[in-house]
C-alpha positions, 0 to 999 in steps of 0.5 A: 716115271720117265716123264717125271725125270724128263721134266725135272732136266727142263731148267738145263733144256726148256723143251723138256718143260713139254713133259708137264702137260698131260696132253703131250704125255698122253700122246707120247703115252699112245705111241709108246703102246702102239711101238711096244705091241708092234715089238712085243706082238710077234714074240707073243704070237710065237710064244702062244703058238709054242705053248699050244695056247690056241683058240677053241672054236664052237661048232654051232656058229658061222662055219666059216669060224671053224677055219680059225681053229688053232689061231693063238689066243690071250692076245690080251696080255700084249694089250696089258703090257702095252698099257701098264708099261707105257703108264708106268713111264709117262703117267703121274704115279703119285696119283691115286686114280692112275693106281685104281685103274692099274688095279682094275686092268690087272685084277680083270686082266687075272681073272680073264687069263684064269678063264682063258688058261682052263678053256685052252688047258681043257679045249672047250668054252666053258673055263672059269665056272660062272660063280667064281668068274663073277665072284672074283669080278665082283669082288674087284668091282667092290674094292674099286667102288669102296675106295672111290666111295671113301674118297675124302679129297672126291667132292662128289663121292656118291653122286650120280651125274645126269648128261645133257643138264647143268650139273644135275646130280643125284645123290646116291649115298651108300648105293653108290657102291652097288651102282659101281660095281653093276656099272665095271662088272656089267662094262667088262662082260659087254665088252667080252660078249662083243669079242666074237669076230677078228677086231671088232672089240678092240676097234670099238674099244679104241673109239670109246677109249678116244671119246673117253679121253676127251671127256676125262681131260675136260673134267679134269680142266677147271677152265673147260670144265666151268666153260662146258658146265661139267663137273670139275674133278680134281686129279682126274685129268691125269687119266688122259695119259691112261686113256692114251695109252689104251688108244695106242695098245687097242691100235697096236693089237688091231694091227694083228687082230684085224681080218684075218686075225693072227692072235685073239684077245680072249678073255684077259683082253676083254674082261680087262678092257671092259673093266677099265672102261667101266672103271674109268666111267665110275671115277669120272661121273660119266656112268650113263654116258658110257651107255651112249659111247659103248653103246654097241657093247649094250647092244651085244649084251642085250641081244644075249639077254632078249634071245635067253629069255625069249627061248626059255619063255616061248621056245623060240629064238629072236635072232639067228644066233646071239650075241646080234653080230652072229645073226648078221653073219649068218644072215650073209654079211661078210664078216669084215662087213660086220666089223666095219659097219658096227665100227661106223655105228660105234664112231657115231655114238662115240661123236654123240657122247660127246654133245652132252658136253655142250648141249646142257 
């Protein structure tokens, strides 16, 4: 919105020509989201305290977590505000993919907001009933998948791209829609499961978003896409601006969420961020790469699945507690050490995901 207006002024003042470039607007979007987080953060934290929207902490986890009782939650509202406002200011609003990403952000955010509100109002960890929660997520993912599947301008509407190979595509047909649902809903809940200790999830989201921003920009740039033998998808380069806003918002929220956290993101943040990462992967045909760049989220999810399956089948637990970050806490790792080591692993996986661009 603002970017388009400023670009029109380039005829009178040539430096405004910078606003035509996606990379410049992505950087400005990141800075804007970061500044919005800094400006709105203290107000949101104080507001959540006044409304008594504070975190309920389970008593069956690490005992150190009991000290976090009363910390404000639903900080994901701050993340969403920063992203949405930044994208509306600097994104090309005639781009359909921008609106699909905003639908994902706001839609999954509303599901998370409802879940969080029920948790804090009842002061328990149950929140929204499971089938209602999953049903709403599936409905949103279905809408997104259908919009992309029936896009007449998409040259690969139902194709699955295999990384490390030159344009190896698998035609999925109508099955692409349920596959999209699996990716988006799975990603949303994977980030939600990872959000258990201060700064862990938002730091990993920032890392994954930065890597995705590179992948998106290259896939949307004809020259780079041809040189690196990746799918060229016209129009998706604009999502680099969205990635910039996500990255800035992640850094801004980490300022308040780093150990010891002043506010938690809650489901309103984790479900929406995961949904955005999943939607981004589906739009850009990087669904398989998402399993690499978001490898920590995958590990956290499988640790829960294995724990539940093992207990039901054998009556024994594989881990001291799931998700796996709690296992390491109970083994004696200090919380900050768990966080930083998981971030390091996330950075390595993000770098590995970028090798898919060249190793073909």
